[in-house]
N, C-alpha and C positions, 0 to 999 in steps of 0.2 A: 915489586909491585906494592907490597905492604908499606915500605918506606916512602914511596911516592904519595900514598894516601895520607900518611902522617904529615909530610911536608906540606901537601896541599891544604890539609885541615888547619895547620898552624898559620899558613898564609891567609886563609879566609878569616880565621879568628883575629889575626892582626889587623886586617882591613876593617873588619866590623868594629873592633875596639877603637881604631883611629877615627872612624866616622862617628861613633857614639860619644866620644870624648873630644869632639871638635873644639879647638881652641881659636881664639880670636884676638884682635888687637883693638884697644880703645885709645884713641888719640884725639887731641884737640889743642886749642890755644886759649890762653887766659888774657883777656883784655879789660881795661878800664871801661865801664859802661858809658861814660860821658866822653872822655877824650879819645877813646879807642887805642890808647897806648898799650903796648904789651907789658905784662907784669913779670919781670925776670925774677926767678927764684920763688915764685908762689908755690905753696904746698897744696897738692891734691891728694886726697885720701879716698879710696873706695871703702866705704864704711862696712859693707857686708864681708869683705875679704881682709880688712885690716891691713891693706897694702897702701903705701904712699910713695910719692915721687915729687920732685920739684921741676918747675919749668926751666927750659934752657934759655939761652941768650935771645931767642926769638919768641919767648913766651909759650913755647910748645911743650907738650908732654905726651908720653906714650906708655901705656901699660900693655905688655905682651903676655901671651899664654893665659888668657882668662876665658872662662866659659861664656858663650853668647847668652846673655840675659840682661835684664834691666838692673842698674845699680844706682845707688845714691852717692854722689860725689860731694865731698866737703872741701872747699877751697879756702885757704887762709894765706895771709901775707903780713908778716911782722911789720908793725908801724903804719899799717894802711887801714883807712876807714873809708869804705866806698858805698 
């Protein structure tokens, strides 16, 4: 009986921890404002987390396992002035 209580308590603690530390995905696509062409290889940085990624062949990017909140994104593209 005592072991069942410990296992149940650990299960409840794990569920609460997962809920409190909910992770999310931030995704998008980088386009030229005028031509609407995708920018392949553009760099996107989440300034608050100091995490960066580059866009794929479709101009898409995706950050996984980040906390749900508001972030500032910095987008740069070598040799591009838009």
